[in-house]
N, C-alpha and C positions, 0 to 999 in steps of 0.2 A: 335647339336654339341655330340659327344660321351660321354658315362658315363663311368669312371674308377674304377677300384679297383685297390688300391695300396697296395704292401706288401713289408716289410724290415723283415729280419729273419738272425740268424746266423746257420750255418751249420759245423759241426765238420768235418775238412779235409778229415777226414777216412772215413767219411759217403758222400761224395761229390758224386760219382758214383749212390750212392745208391739213392743220391736226384735228381739227373739228370734222372735217369730211373723214379722214381714217377715224375717228373715234364713234362716229356715226354708222358706220360700215361696221365697226367692231362691235358695236352694241347690240345689232341686228345679229350678227353671228353668234353672240354670245346667247342672246335670248332666246334664238332660233334651237342652242342645242342644251336648253335648261336652266340658264342663269336666272334667279329670283329678279333681281335688278341688276342694273348696269348706270352707274352715276360719274360724271366727269363736271369737276368744277376748275374754272380759272380763278387763281388767286386777286381779289380785290382789296382785300384789307390783310396783307402777309408782311408785316414789319420786319427788317434783320434784325436779328437780335445781336447781343453783345457775344453772347456764346454759341448759342445754339437757336435755329430758326429754320423754316421750311425754305427759304432762300440760300441760307448757307449749308443746308443739309444735301442740296442738288446742285451747290455751288452755280447759282443762277446770277447772271451778268443784267447789267443795267437795261440791255436789250432784251431780256427774254420774261416770259410770265411764269409764275408756278402754277401746276397743276396738281390738284387733288382729286383721286378718284377709289372708288371701289365697287367691287361685284360680290354679291351675295349669291350662295348657294343653299340647298337644303342641310347639306352635310360635307366633311371632308372628300368622303366617297364621292359624293355628286360633283365636286368640284374637280376631281382627279377624272372623272368621266366626262365632264362638260369639256376641262380643257383638252383632253385627247382628240375628241371630237372639232374642237377648234381649230386646233394645230393642223388636223388633218384636212380642213375645208377648203376648197379652192378658191376661195373669195379672201383666204388671206394671204397677202403678199408677205414674207417673212425676209425679204431683202432689206438688209440695214442701210444701204445707201438710198433707199426709199424713203425710209423712215423722218419724219420733220424735226425730230429731235436726237439728243445725242444719248442714246440706250444705256452707256456708260455710266451716267450720271442718275439714272433714275432708280429710286428705292422701291422695293417690293417686298410682299410677303404675305403668309395666310395666317389666318386668326380666329381663333373660338372664340365667338360671343359669350358675354359673361351678363350682360345686361341689354336687352331690346324692349322697347317701349313703342 
């Protein structure tokens, strides 16, 4: 069963094109180093819930959109190896000042798959 890294974050609408450019490069880098899939989605129907919701989870403001993304790998060991290669890849710019979103509000984590169809 694949291992999955999942992400939820808020991107200012004014930075969406810059985010798409960054994500396009990231997809190329991750796939080059062995990821099975790389998916980026922009929120289209993500209502603000009374207690919990995607927008509340990342403290999205009215001028931001929610991004939901995931990357799949063969296994946790494969994820760890791919991630090490990605972090060392010169195409990746790790300067937080150049990131088109607030990384402090990003939610992320690694998951074991239990059902894949």
